[in-house]
mmCIF file of the protein (N, C-alpha, C, O) and its ligand, coordinates in Angstrom:
data_MODEL
# 
_entry.id   MODEL 
# 
loop_
_entity.id 
_entity.type 
_entity.pdbx_number_of_molecules 
1 polymer     1 
2 non-polymer 1 
# 
_entity_poly.entity_id                      1 
_entity_poly.type                           'polypeptide(L)' 
_entity_poly.nstd_linkage                   no 
_entity_poly.nstd_monomer                   no 
_entity_poly.pdbx_seq_one_letter_code       MKDTKICQTCKKPMEYRKKWRNNWDDVKYCGEKCRRNKNAKSIEGARTVKKSN 
_entity_poly.pdbx_seq_one_letter_code_can   MKDTKICQTCKKPMEYRKKWRNNWDDVKYCGEKCRRNKNAKSIEGARTVKKSN 
_entity_poly.pdbx_strand_id                 A 
# 
loop_
_entity_poly_seq.entity_id 
_entity_poly_seq.num 
_entity_poly_seq.mon_id 
_entity_poly_seq.hetero 
1 1  MET n 
1 2  LYS n 
1 3  ASP n 
1 4  THR n 
1 5  LYS n 
1 6  ILE n 
1 7  CYS n 
1 8  GLN n 
1 9  THR n 
1 10 CYS n 
1 11 LYS n 
1 12 LYS n 
1 13 PRO n 
1 14 MET n 
1 15 GLU n 
1 16 TYR n 
1 17 ARG n 
1 18 LYS n 
1 19 LYS n 
1 20 TRP n 
1 21 ARG n 
1 22 ASN n 
1 23 ASN n 
1 24 TRP n 
1 25 ASP n 
1 26 ASP n 
1 27 VAL n 
1 28 LYS n 
1 29 TYR n 
1 30 CYS n 
1 31 GLY n 
1 32 GLU n 
1 33 LYS n 
1 34 CYS n 
1 35 ARG n 
1 36 ARG n 
1 37 ASN n 
1 38 LYS n 
1 39 ASN n 
1 40 ALA n 
1 41 LYS n 
1 42 SER n 
1 43 ILE n 
1 44 GLU n 
1 45 GLY n 
1 46 ALA n 
1 47 ARG n 
1 48 THR n 
1 49 VAL n 
1 50 LYS n 
1 51 LYS n 
1 52 SER n 
1 53 ASN n 
# 
loop_
_struct_asym.id 
_struct_asym.entity_id 
A 1 
B 2 
# 
loop_
_chem_comp.id 
_chem_comp.type 
_chem_comp.mon_nstd_flag 
ALA 'L-peptide linking' y 
ARG 'L-peptide linking' y 
ASN 'L-peptide linking' y 
ASP 'L-peptide linking' y 
CYS 'L-peptide linking' y 
GLN 'L-peptide linking' y 
GLU 'L-peptide linking' y 
GLY 'peptide linking'   y 
ILE 'L-peptide linking' y 
LYS 'L-peptide linking' y 
MET 'L-peptide linking' y 
PRO 'L-peptide linking' y 
SER 'L-peptide linking' y 
THR 'L-peptide linking' y 
TRP 'L-peptide linking' y 
TYR 'L-peptide linking' y 
VAL 'L-peptide linking' y 
ZN  non-polymer         . 
# 
_pdbx_entity_nonpoly.entity_id   2 
_pdbx_entity_nonpoly.name        ? 
_pdbx_entity_nonpoly.comp_id     ZN 
# 
_pdbx_nonpoly_scheme.asym_id         B 
_pdbx_nonpoly_scheme.entity_id       2 
_pdbx_nonpoly_scheme.mon_id          ZN 
_pdbx_nonpoly_scheme.ndb_seq_num     1 
_pdbx_nonpoly_scheme.pdb_seq_num     101 
_pdbx_nonpoly_scheme.auth_seq_num    101 
_pdbx_nonpoly_scheme.pdb_mon_id      ZN 
_pdbx_nonpoly_scheme.auth_mon_id     ZN 
_pdbx_nonpoly_scheme.pdb_strand_id   A 
_pdbx_nonpoly_scheme.pdb_ins_code    . 
# 
loop_
_atom_site.group_PDB 
_atom_site.id 
_atom_site.type_symbol 
_atom_site.label_atom_id 
_atom_site.label_alt_id 
_atom_site.label_comp_id 
_atom_site.label_asym_id 
_atom_site.label_entity_id 
_atom_site.label_seq_id 
_atom_site.pdbx_PDB_ins_code 
_atom_site.Cartn_x 
_atom_site.Cartn_y 
_atom_site.Cartn_z 
_atom_site.occupancy 
_atom_site.B_iso_or_equiv 
_atom_site.pdbx_formal_charge 
_atom_site.auth_seq_id 
_atom_site.auth_comp_id 
_atom_site.auth_asym_id 
_atom_site.auth_atom_id 
_atom_site.pdbx_PDB_model_num 
ATOM   1   N  N  . MET A 1 1  ? 0.833   -1.203 0.000  1.00 0.00 ? 1   MET A N  1 
ATOM   2   C  CA . MET A 1 1  ? 0.000   0.000  0.000  1.00 0.00 ? 1   MET A CA 1 
ATOM   3   C  C  . MET A 1 1  ? 0.866   1.251  0.000  1.00 0.00 ? 1   MET A C  1 
ATOM   4   O  O  . MET A 1 1  ? 1.758   1.430  0.830  1.00 0.00 ? 1   MET A O  1 
ATOM   5   N  N  . LYS A 1 2  ? 0.567   2.091  -0.953 1.00 0.00 ? 2   LYS A N  1 
ATOM   6   C  CA . LYS A 1 2  ? 1.348   3.316  -1.049 1.00 0.00 ? 2   LYS A CA 1 
ATOM   7   C  C  . LYS A 1 2  ? 0.858   4.368  -0.066 1.00 0.00 ? 2   LYS A C  1 
ATOM   8   O  O  . LYS A 1 2  ? -0.334  4.474  0.223  1.00 0.00 ? 2   LYS A O  1 
ATOM   9   N  N  . ASP A 1 3  ? 1.792   5.122  0.425  1.00 0.00 ? 3   ASP A N  1 
ATOM   10  C  CA . ASP A 1 3  ? 1.413   6.231  1.286  1.00 0.00 ? 3   ASP A CA 1 
ATOM   11  C  C  . ASP A 1 3  ? 1.202   7.471  0.443  1.00 0.00 ? 3   ASP A C  1 
ATOM   12  O  O  . ASP A 1 3  ? 2.105   8.285  0.251  1.00 0.00 ? 3   ASP A O  1 
ATOM   13  N  N  . THR A 1 4  ? 0.007   7.588  -0.042 1.00 0.00 ? 4   THR A N  1 
ATOM   14  C  CA . THR A 1 4  ? -0.303  8.769  -0.833 1.00 0.00 ? 4   THR A CA 1 
ATOM   15  C  C  . THR A 1 4  ? -1.614  9.369  -0.368 1.00 0.00 ? 4   THR A C  1 
ATOM   16  O  O  . THR A 1 4  ? -2.484  8.678  0.163  1.00 0.00 ? 4   THR A O  1 
ATOM   17  N  N  . LYS A 1 5  ? -1.734  10.654 -0.577 1.00 0.00 ? 5   LYS A N  1 
ATOM   18  C  CA . LYS A 1 5  ? -2.971  11.341 -0.238 1.00 0.00 ? 5   LYS A CA 1 
ATOM   19  C  C  . LYS A 1 5  ? -3.320  12.277 -1.373 1.00 0.00 ? 5   LYS A C  1 
ATOM   20  O  O  . LYS A 1 5  ? -2.490  12.595 -2.225 1.00 0.00 ? 5   LYS A O  1 
ATOM   21  N  N  . ILE A 1 6  ? -4.570  12.710 -1.363 1.00 0.00 ? 6   ILE A N  1 
ATOM   22  C  CA . ILE A 1 6  ? -4.987  13.686 -2.357 1.00 0.00 ? 6   ILE A CA 1 
ATOM   23  C  C  . ILE A 1 6  ? -5.065  15.053 -1.686 1.00 0.00 ? 6   ILE A C  1 
ATOM   24  O  O  . ILE A 1 6  ? -5.712  15.233 -0.655 1.00 0.00 ? 6   ILE A O  1 
ATOM   25  N  N  . CYS A 1 7  ? -4.396  15.984 -2.296 1.00 0.00 ? 7   CYS A N  1 
ATOM   26  C  CA . CYS A 1 7  ? -4.408  17.332 -1.744 1.00 0.00 ? 7   CYS A CA 1 
ATOM   27  C  C  . CYS A 1 7  ? -5.830  17.880 -1.763 1.00 0.00 ? 7   CYS A C  1 
ATOM   28  O  O  . CYS A 1 7  ? -6.525  17.785 -2.774 1.00 0.00 ? 7   CYS A O  1 
ATOM   29  N  N  . GLN A 1 8  ? -6.250  18.441 -0.662 1.00 0.00 ? 8   GLN A N  1 
ATOM   30  C  CA . GLN A 1 8  ? -7.626  18.926 -0.547 1.00 0.00 ? 8   GLN A CA 1 
ATOM   31  C  C  . GLN A 1 8  ? -7.882  20.119 -1.457 1.00 0.00 ? 8   GLN A C  1 
ATOM   32  O  O  . GLN A 1 8  ? -9.027  20.409 -1.802 1.00 0.00 ? 8   GLN A O  1 
ATOM   33  N  N  . THR A 1 9  ? -6.831  20.796 -1.837 1.00 0.00 ? 9   THR A N  1 
ATOM   34  C  CA . THR A 1 9  ? -7.007  22.008 -2.636 1.00 0.00 ? 9   THR A CA 1 
ATOM   35  C  C  . THR A 1 9  ? -6.845  21.748 -4.126 1.00 0.00 ? 9   THR A C  1 
ATOM   36  O  O  . THR A 1 9  ? -7.738  22.063 -4.913 1.00 0.00 ? 9   THR A O  1 
ATOM   37  N  N  . CYS A 1 10 ? -5.730  21.186 -4.512 1.00 0.00 ? 10  CYS A N  1 
ATOM   38  C  CA . CYS A 1 10 ? -5.460  21.018 -5.940 1.00 0.00 ? 10  CYS A CA 1 
ATOM   39  C  C  . CYS A 1 10 ? -5.802  19.616 -6.433 1.00 0.00 ? 10  CYS A C  1 
ATOM   40  O  O  . CYS A 1 10 ? -5.701  19.331 -7.626 1.00 0.00 ? 10  CYS A O  1 
ATOM   41  N  N  . LYS A 1 11 ? -6.196  18.769 -5.538 1.00 0.00 ? 11  LYS A N  1 
ATOM   42  C  CA . LYS A 1 11 ? -6.649  17.415 -5.896 1.00 0.00 ? 11  LYS A CA 1 
ATOM   43  C  C  . LYS A 1 11 ? -5.562  16.567 -6.529 1.00 0.00 ? 11  LYS A C  1 
ATOM   44  O  O  . LYS A 1 11 ? -5.850  15.578 -7.202 1.00 0.00 ? 11  LYS A O  1 
ATOM   45  N  N  . LYS A 1 12 ? -4.338  16.947 -6.317 1.00 0.00 ? 12  LYS A N  1 
ATOM   46  C  CA . LYS A 1 12 ? -3.243  16.160 -6.865 1.00 0.00 ? 12  LYS A CA 1 
ATOM   47  C  C  . LYS A 1 12 ? -2.759  15.165 -5.819 1.00 0.00 ? 12  LYS A C  1 
ATOM   48  O  O  . LYS A 1 12 ? -2.737  15.454 -4.622 1.00 0.00 ? 12  LYS A O  1 
ATOM   49  N  N  . PRO A 1 13 ? -2.377  13.997 -6.293 1.00 0.00 ? 13  PRO A N  1 
ATOM   50  C  CA . PRO A 1 13 ? -1.827  13.024 -5.354 1.00 0.00 ? 13  PRO A CA 1 
ATOM   51  C  C  . PRO A 1 13 ? -0.468  13.475 -4.843 1.00 0.00 ? 13  PRO A C  1 
ATOM   52  O  O  . PRO A 1 13 ? 0.357   13.994 -5.594 1.00 0.00 ? 13  PRO A O  1 
ATOM   53  N  N  . MET A 1 14 ? -0.261  13.270 -3.585 1.00 0.00 ? 14  MET A N  1 
ATOM   54  C  CA . MET A 1 14 ? 1.033   13.638 -3.019 1.00 0.00 ? 14  MET A CA 1 
ATOM   55  C  C  . MET A 1 14 ? 1.587   12.445 -2.271 1.00 0.00 ? 14  MET A C  1 
ATOM   56  O  O  . MET A 1 14 ? 0.867   11.719 -1.586 1.00 0.00 ? 14  MET A O  1 
ATOM   57  N  N  . GLU A 1 15 ? 2.859   12.270 -2.420 1.00 0.00 ? 15  GLU A N  1 
ATOM   58  C  CA . GLU A 1 15 ? 3.500   11.132 -1.792 1.00 0.00 ? 15  GLU A CA 1 
ATOM   59  C  C  . GLU A 1 15 ? 4.031   11.493 -0.416 1.00 0.00 ? 15  GLU A C  1 
ATOM   60  O  O  . GLU A 1 15 ? 4.316   12.648 -0.097 1.00 0.00 ? 15  GLU A O  1 
ATOM   61  N  N  . TYR A 1 16 ? 4.142   10.482 0.346  1.00 0.00 ? 16  TYR A N  1 
ATOM   62  C  CA . TYR A 1 16 ? 4.653   10.650 1.708  1.00 0.00 ? 16  TYR A CA 1 
ATOM   63  C  C  . TYR A 1 16 ? 6.028   11.305 1.699  1.00 0.00 ? 16  TYR A C  1 
ATOM   64  O  O  . TYR A 1 16 ? 6.903   10.949 0.910  1.00 0.00 ? 16  TYR A O  1 
ATOM   65  N  N  . ARG A 1 17 ? 6.191   12.250 2.579  1.00 0.00 ? 17  ARG A N  1 
ATOM   66  C  CA . ARG A 1 17 ? 7.500   12.882 2.717  1.00 0.00 ? 17  ARG A CA 1 
ATOM   67  C  C  . ARG A 1 17 ? 7.993   12.697 4.139  1.00 0.00 ? 17  ARG A C  1 
ATOM   68  O  O  . ARG A 1 17 ? 7.215   12.647 5.091  1.00 0.00 ? 17  ARG A O  1 
ATOM   69  N  N  . LYS A 1 18 ? 9.273   12.600 4.253  1.00 0.00 ? 18  LYS A N  1 
ATOM   70  C  CA . LYS A 1 18 ? 9.854   12.346 5.574  1.00 0.00 ? 18  LYS A CA 1 
ATOM   71  C  C  . LYS A 1 18 ? 9.461   13.421 6.584  1.00 0.00 ? 18  LYS A C  1 
ATOM   72  O  O  . LYS A 1 18 ? 9.260   13.146 7.767  1.00 0.00 ? 18  LYS A O  1 
ATOM   73  N  N  . LYS A 1 19 ? 9.357   14.637 6.089  1.00 0.00 ? 19  LYS A N  1 
ATOM   74  C  CA . LYS A 1 19 ? 9.055   15.724 7.021  1.00 0.00 ? 19  LYS A CA 1 
ATOM   75  C  C  . LYS A 1 19 ? 7.646   15.601 7.585  1.00 0.00 ? 19  LYS A C  1 
ATOM   76  O  O  . LYS A 1 19 ? 7.289   16.271 8.554  1.00 0.00 ? 19  LYS A O  1 
ATOM   77  N  N  . TRP A 1 20 ? 6.852   14.735 6.964  1.00 0.00 ? 20  TRP A N  1 
ATOM   78  C  CA . TRP A 1 20 ? 5.477   14.562 7.435  1.00 0.00 ? 20  TRP A CA 1 
ATOM   79  C  C  . TRP A 1 20 ? 5.330   13.345 8.333  1.00 0.00 ? 20  TRP A C  1 
ATOM   80  O  O  . TRP A 1 20 ? 4.233   13.031 8.794  1.00 0.00 ? 20  TRP A O  1 
ATOM   81  N  N  . ARG A 1 21 ? 6.415   12.679 8.570  1.00 0.00 ? 21  ARG A N  1 
ATOM   82  C  CA . ARG A 1 21 ? 6.313   11.405 9.279  1.00 0.00 ? 21  ARG A CA 1 
ATOM   83  C  C  . ARG A 1 21 ? 5.642   11.557 10.649 1.00 0.00 ? 21  ARG A C  1 
ATOM   84  O  O  . ARG A 1 21 ? 5.028   10.623 11.165 1.00 0.00 ? 21  ARG A O  1 
ATOM   85  N  N  . ASN A 1 22 ? 5.772   12.734 11.209 1.00 0.00 ? 22  ASN A N  1 
ATOM   86  C  CA . ASN A 1 22 ? 5.197   12.934 12.533 1.00 0.00 ? 22  ASN A CA 1 
ATOM   87  C  C  . ASN A 1 22 ? 3.743   13.392 12.502 1.00 0.00 ? 22  ASN A C  1 
ATOM   88  O  O  . ASN A 1 22 ? 3.034   13.320 13.506 1.00 0.00 ? 22  ASN A O  1 
ATOM   89  N  N  . ASN A 1 23 ? 3.314   13.858 11.348 1.00 0.00 ? 23  ASN A N  1 
ATOM   90  C  CA . ASN A 1 23 ? 1.935   14.365 11.293 1.00 0.00 ? 23  ASN A CA 1 
ATOM   91  C  C  . ASN A 1 23 ? 1.234   13.954 10.007 1.00 0.00 ? 23  ASN A C  1 
ATOM   92  O  O  . ASN A 1 23 ? 0.377   14.669 9.488  1.00 0.00 ? 23  ASN A O  1 
ATOM   93  N  N  . TRP A 1 24 ? 1.613   12.802 9.515  1.00 0.00 ? 24  TRP A N  1 
ATOM   94  C  CA . TRP A 1 24 ? 1.046   12.334 8.244  1.00 0.00 ? 24  TRP A CA 1 
ATOM   95  C  C  . TRP A 1 24 ? -0.479  12.308 8.292  1.00 0.00 ? 24  TRP A C  1 
ATOM   96  O  O  . TRP A 1 24 ? -1.145  12.611 7.303  1.00 0.00 ? 24  TRP A O  1 
ATOM   97  N  N  . ASP A 1 25 ? -1.015  11.949 9.431  1.00 0.00 ? 25  ASP A N  1 
ATOM   98  C  CA . ASP A 1 25 ? -2.464  11.874 9.545  1.00 0.00 ? 25  ASP A CA 1 
ATOM   99  C  C  . ASP A 1 25 ? -3.123  13.242 9.397  1.00 0.00 ? 25  ASP A C  1 
ATOM   100 O  O  . ASP A 1 25 ? -4.296  13.350 9.037  1.00 0.00 ? 25  ASP A O  1 
ATOM   101 N  N  . ASP A 1 26 ? -2.361  14.259 9.677  1.00 0.00 ? 26  ASP A N  1 
ATOM   102 C  CA . ASP A 1 26 ? -2.931  15.603 9.625  1.00 0.00 ? 26  ASP A CA 1 
ATOM   103 C  C  . ASP A 1 26 ? -2.665  16.302 8.301  1.00 0.00 ? 26  ASP A C  1 
ATOM   104 O  O  . ASP A 1 26 ? -3.198  17.379 8.034  1.00 0.00 ? 26  ASP A O  1 
ATOM   105 N  N  . VAL A 1 27 ? -1.846  15.687 7.488  1.00 0.00 ? 27  VAL A N  1 
ATOM   106 C  CA . VAL A 1 27 ? -1.500  16.332 6.225  1.00 0.00 ? 27  VAL A CA 1 
ATOM   107 C  C  . VAL A 1 27 ? -2.691  16.293 5.280  1.00 0.00 ? 27  VAL A C  1 
ATOM   108 O  O  . VAL A 1 27 ? -3.231  15.225 4.991  1.00 0.00 ? 27  VAL A O  1 
ATOM   109 N  N  . LYS A 1 28 ? -3.091  17.448 4.806  1.00 0.00 ? 28  LYS A N  1 
ATOM   110 C  CA . LYS A 1 28 ? -4.224  17.519 3.883  1.00 0.00 ? 28  LYS A CA 1 
ATOM   111 C  C  . LYS A 1 28 ? -3.874  18.285 2.624  1.00 0.00 ? 28  LYS A C  1 
ATOM   112 O  O  . LYS A 1 28 ? -4.613  18.261 1.640  1.00 0.00 ? 28  LYS A O  1 
ATOM   113 N  N  . TYR A 1 29 ? -2.749  18.960 2.667  1.00 0.00 ? 29  TYR A N  1 
ATOM   114 C  CA . TYR A 1 29 ? -2.375  19.780 1.522  1.00 0.00 ? 29  TYR A CA 1 
ATOM   115 C  C  . TYR A 1 29 ? -0.947  19.474 1.113  1.00 0.00 ? 29  TYR A C  1 
ATOM   116 O  O  . TYR A 1 29 ? -0.118  19.061 1.923  1.00 0.00 ? 29  TYR A O  1 
ATOM   117 N  N  . CYS A 1 30 ? -0.684  19.690 -0.181 1.00 0.00 ? 30  CYS A N  1 
ATOM   118 C  CA . CYS A 1 30 ? 0.637   19.314 -0.667 1.00 0.00 ? 30  CYS A CA 1 
ATOM   119 C  C  . CYS A 1 30 ? 1.680   20.353 -0.290 1.00 0.00 ? 30  CYS A C  1 
ATOM   120 O  O  . CYS A 1 30 ? 2.878   20.077 -0.343 1.00 0.00 ? 30  CYS A O  1 
ATOM   121 N  N  . GLY A 1 31 ? 1.242   21.529 0.086  1.00 0.00 ? 31  GLY A N  1 
ATOM   122 C  CA . GLY A 1 31 ? 2.208   22.547 0.453  1.00 0.00 ? 31  GLY A CA 1 
ATOM   123 C  C  . GLY A 1 31 ? 1.540   23.756 1.074  1.00 0.00 ? 31  GLY A C  1 
ATOM   124 O  O  . GLY A 1 31 ? 0.321   23.813 1.235  1.00 0.00 ? 31  GLY A O  1 
ATOM   125 N  N  . GLU A 1 32 ? 2.368   24.710 1.413  1.00 0.00 ? 32  GLU A N  1 
ATOM   126 C  CA . GLU A 1 32 ? 1.846   25.908 2.058  1.00 0.00 ? 32  GLU A CA 1 
ATOM   127 C  C  . GLU A 1 32 ? 0.851   26.633 1.165  1.00 0.00 ? 32  GLU A C  1 
ATOM   128 O  O  . GLU A 1 32 ? -0.157  27.156 1.639  1.00 0.00 ? 32  GLU A O  1 
ATOM   129 N  N  . LYS A 1 33 ? 1.141   26.658 -0.120 1.00 0.00 ? 33  LYS A N  1 
ATOM   130 C  CA . LYS A 1 33 ? 0.242   27.345 -1.051 1.00 0.00 ? 33  LYS A CA 1 
ATOM   131 C  C  . LYS A 1 33 ? -1.165  26.799 -0.940 1.00 0.00 ? 33  LYS A C  1 
ATOM   132 O  O  . LYS A 1 33 ? -2.134  27.545 -0.795 1.00 0.00 ? 33  LYS A O  1 
ATOM   133 N  N  . CYS A 1 34 ? -1.255  25.496 -1.011 1.00 0.00 ? 34  CYS A N  1 
ATOM   134 C  CA . CYS A 1 34 ? -2.568  24.874 -0.976 1.00 0.00 ? 34  CYS A CA 1 
ATOM   135 C  C  . CYS A 1 34 ? -3.202  25.022 0.403  1.00 0.00 ? 34  CYS A C  1 
ATOM   136 O  O  . CYS A 1 34 ? -4.420  25.154 0.527  1.00 0.00 ? 34  CYS A O  1 
ATOM   137 N  N  . ARG A 1 35 ? -2.398  24.999 1.394  1.00 0.00 ? 35  ARG A N  1 
ATOM   138 C  CA . ARG A 1 35 ? -2.935  25.172 2.739  1.00 0.00 ? 35  ARG A CA 1 
ATOM   139 C  C  . ARG A 1 35 ? -3.602  26.538 2.858  1.00 0.00 ? 35  ARG A C  1 
ATOM   140 O  O  . ARG A 1 35 ? -4.656  26.689 3.477  1.00 0.00 ? 35  ARG A O  1 
ATOM   141 N  N  . ARG A 1 36 ? -2.964  27.511 2.256  1.00 0.00 ? 36  ARG A N  1 
ATOM   142 C  CA . ARG A 1 36 ? -3.514  28.869 2.342  1.00 0.00 ? 36  ARG A CA 1 
ATOM   143 C  C  . ARG A 1 36 ? -4.653  29.090 1.370  1.00 0.00 ? 36  ARG A C  1 
ATOM   144 O  O  . ARG A 1 36 ? -5.516  29.941 1.586  1.00 0.00 ? 36  ARG A O  1 
ATOM   145 N  N  . ASN A 1 37 ? -4.649  28.326 0.310  1.00 0.00 ? 37  ASN A N  1 
ATOM   146 C  CA . ASN A 1 37 ? -5.689  28.493 -0.707 1.00 0.00 ? 37  ASN A CA 1 
ATOM   147 C  C  . ASN A 1 37 ? -6.848  27.536 -0.509 1.00 0.00 ? 37  ASN A C  1 
ATOM   148 O  O  . ASN A 1 37 ? -7.687  27.370 -1.394 1.00 0.00 ? 37  ASN A O  1 
ATOM   149 N  N  . LYS A 1 38 ? -6.889  26.923 0.630  1.00 0.00 ? 38  LYS A N  1 
ATOM   150 C  CA . LYS A 1 38 ? -7.899  25.883 0.845  1.00 0.00 ? 38  LYS A CA 1 
ATOM   151 C  C  . LYS A 1 38 ? -9.316  26.411 0.672  1.00 0.00 ? 38  LYS A C  1 
ATOM   152 O  O  . LYS A 1 38 ? -10.232 25.649 0.363  1.00 0.00 ? 38  LYS A O  1 
ATOM   153 N  N  . ASN A 1 39 ? -9.497  27.695 0.869  1.00 0.00 ? 39  ASN A N  1 
ATOM   154 C  CA . ASN A 1 39 ? -10.829 28.259 0.725  1.00 0.00 ? 39  ASN A CA 1 
ATOM   155 C  C  . ASN A 1 39 ? -11.008 28.989 -0.593 1.00 0.00 ? 39  ASN A C  1 
ATOM   156 O  O  . ASN A 1 39 ? -12.045 29.605 -0.839 1.00 0.00 ? 39  ASN A O  1 
ATOM   157 N  N  . ALA A 1 40 ? -10.006 28.917 -1.426 1.00 0.00 ? 40  ALA A N  1 
ATOM   158 C  CA . ALA A 1 40 ? -10.039 29.716 -2.642 1.00 0.00 ? 40  ALA A CA 1 
ATOM   159 C  C  . ALA A 1 40 ? -11.107 29.245 -3.605 1.00 0.00 ? 40  ALA A C  1 
ATOM   160 O  O  . ALA A 1 40 ? -11.811 30.057 -4.205 1.00 0.00 ? 40  ALA A O  1 
ATOM   161 N  N  . LYS A 1 41 ? -11.232 27.927 -3.756 1.00 0.00 ? 41  LYS A N  1 
ATOM   162 C  CA . LYS A 1 41 ? -12.195 27.434 -4.735 1.00 0.00 ? 41  LYS A CA 1 
ATOM   163 C  C  . LYS A 1 41 ? -12.596 26.007 -4.415 1.00 0.00 ? 41  LYS A C  1 
ATOM   164 O  O  . LYS A 1 41 ? -12.073 25.367 -3.503 1.00 0.00 ? 41  LYS A O  1 
ATOM   165 N  N  . SER A 1 42 ? -13.540 25.544 -5.203 1.00 0.00 ? 42  SER A N  1 
ATOM   166 C  CA . SER A 1 42 ? -14.020 24.175 -5.077 1.00 0.00 ? 42  SER A CA 1 
ATOM   167 C  C  . SER A 1 42 ? -14.495 23.857 -3.666 1.00 0.00 ? 42  SER A C  1 
ATOM   168 O  O  . SER A 1 42 ? -14.283 22.759 -3.150 1.00 0.00 ? 42  SER A O  1 
ATOM   169 N  N  . ILE A 1 43 ? -15.126 24.822 -3.071 1.00 0.00 ? 43  ILE A N  1 
ATOM   170 C  CA . ILE A 1 43 ? -15.744 24.562 -1.776 1.00 0.00 ? 43  ILE A CA 1 
ATOM   171 C  C  . ILE A 1 43 ? -17.235 24.353 -1.993 1.00 0.00 ? 43  ILE A C  1 
ATOM   172 O  O  . ILE A 1 43 ? -17.956 25.247 -2.435 1.00 0.00 ? 43  ILE A O  1 
ATOM   173 N  N  . GLU A 1 44 ? -17.662 23.167 -1.672 1.00 0.00 ? 44  GLU A N  1 
ATOM   174 C  CA . GLU A 1 44 ? -19.084 22.901 -1.853 1.00 0.00 ? 44  GLU A CA 1 
ATOM   175 C  C  . GLU A 1 44 ? -19.880 23.554 -0.735 1.00 0.00 ? 44  GLU A C  1 
ATOM   176 O  O  . GLU A 1 44 ? -19.440 23.639 0.412  1.00 0.00 ? 44  GLU A O  1 
ATOM   177 N  N  . GLY A 1 45 ? -21.062 24.008 -1.111 1.00 0.00 ? 45  GLY A N  1 
ATOM   178 C  CA . GLY A 1 45 ? -21.885 24.663 -0.110 1.00 0.00 ? 45  GLY A CA 1 
ATOM   179 C  C  . GLY A 1 45 ? -21.303 25.998 0.304  1.00 0.00 ? 45  GLY A C  1 
ATOM   180 O  O  . GLY A 1 45 ? -21.397 26.405 1.462  1.00 0.00 ? 45  GLY A O  1 
ATOM   181 N  N  . ALA A 1 46 ? -20.710 26.662 -0.646 1.00 0.00 ? 46  ALA A N  1 
ATOM   182 C  CA . ALA A 1 46 ? -20.135 27.962 -0.342 1.00 0.00 ? 46  ALA A CA 1 
ATOM   183 C  C  . ALA A 1 46 ? -21.219 28.917 0.126  1.00 0.00 ? 46  ALA A C  1 
ATOM   184 O  O  . ALA A 1 46 ? -22.399 28.776 -0.195 1.00 0.00 ? 46  ALA A O  1 
ATOM   185 N  N  . ARG A 1 47 ? -20.777 29.872 0.881  1.00 0.00 ? 47  ARG A N  1 
ATOM   186 C  CA . ARG A 1 47 ? -21.745 30.834 1.400  1.00 0.00 ? 47  ARG A CA 1 
ATOM   187 C  C  . ARG A 1 47 ? -22.446 31.549 0.257  1.00 0.00 ? 47  ARG A C  1 
ATOM   188 O  O  . ARG A 1 47 ? -21.834 31.891 -0.755 1.00 0.00 ? 47  ARG A O  1 
ATOM   189 N  N  . THR A 1 48 ? -23.687 31.757 0.434  1.00 0.00 ? 48  THR A N  1 
ATOM   190 C  CA . THR A 1 48 ? -24.423 32.523 -0.553 1.00 0.00 ? 48  THR A CA 1 
ATOM   191 C  C  . THR A 1 48 ? -24.169 34.003 -0.320 1.00 0.00 ? 48  THR A C  1 
ATOM   192 O  O  . THR A 1 48 ? -24.328 34.528 0.782  1.00 0.00 ? 48  THR A O  1 
ATOM   193 N  N  . VAL A 1 49 ? -23.777 34.637 -1.383 1.00 0.00 ? 49  VAL A N  1 
ATOM   194 C  CA . VAL A 1 49 ? -23.477 36.070 -1.262 1.00 0.00 ? 49  VAL A CA 1 
ATOM   195 C  C  . VAL A 1 49 ? -24.785 36.854 -1.261 1.00 0.00 ? 49  VAL A C  1 
ATOM   196 O  O  . VAL A 1 49 ? -25.621 36.740 -2.157 1.00 0.00 ? 49  VAL A O  1 
ATOM   197 N  N  . LYS A 1 50 ? -24.910 37.629 -0.241 1.00 0.00 ? 50  LYS A N  1 
ATOM   198 C  CA . LYS A 1 50 ? -26.137 38.419 -0.154 1.00 0.00 ? 50  LYS A CA 1 
ATOM   199 C  C  . LYS A 1 50 ? -26.025 39.670 -1.007 1.00 0.00 ? 50  LYS A C  1 
ATOM   200 O  O  . LYS A 1 50 ? -25.102 40.471 -0.860 1.00 0.00 ? 50  LYS A O  1 
ATOM   201 N  N  . LYS A 1 51 ? -26.965 39.808 -1.878 1.00 0.00 ? 51  LYS A N  1 
ATOM   202 C  CA . LYS A 1 51 ? -26.996 41.021 -2.690 1.00 0.00 ? 51  LYS A CA 1 
ATOM   203 C  C  . LYS A 1 51 ? -28.060 41.960 -2.107 1.00 0.00 ? 51  LYS A C  1 
ATOM   204 O  O  . LYS A 1 51 ? -29.262 41.725 -2.234 1.00 0.00 ? 51  LYS A O  1 
ATOM   205 N  N  . SER A 1 52 ? -27.606 42.969 -1.501 1.00 0.00 ? 52  SER A N  1 
ATOM   206 C  CA . SER A 1 52 ? -28.543 43.879 -0.839 1.00 0.00 ? 52  SER A CA 1 
ATOM   207 C  C  . SER A 1 52 ? -28.789 45.125 -1.658 1.00 0.00 ? 52  SER A C  1 
ATOM   208 O  O  . SER A 1 52 ? -28.600 46.255 -1.206 1.00 0.00 ? 52  SER A O  1 
ATOM   209 N  N  . ASN A 1 53 ? -29.214 44.875 -2.871 1.00 0.00 ? 53  ASN A N  1 
ATOM   210 C  CA . ASN A 1 53 ? -29.556 46.047 -3.682 1.00 0.00 ? 53  ASN A CA 1 
ATOM   211 C  C  . ASN A 1 53 ? -31.004 45.971 -4.118 1.00 0.00 ? 53  ASN A C  1 
ATOM   212 O  O  . ASN A 1 53 ? -31.487 46.866 -4.811 1.00 0.00 ? 53  ASN A O  1 
HETATM 213 ZN ZN . ZN  B 2 .  ? -2.096  20.979 -3.475 1.00 0.00 2 101 ZN  A ZN 1 
# 
């Protein structure tokens, strides 16, 4: 069984890295970019923007 995960943001498979050995279970993003962009797009049930005009 391969240690791979799918990045929550870019949906790309990412392979296990040594630096993640201590928190592999918590890894959800392939990098800082994706971690910060986690809310950028592809969020289901996004808030409905209220148009108050
Ligand atoms: Zn990513």
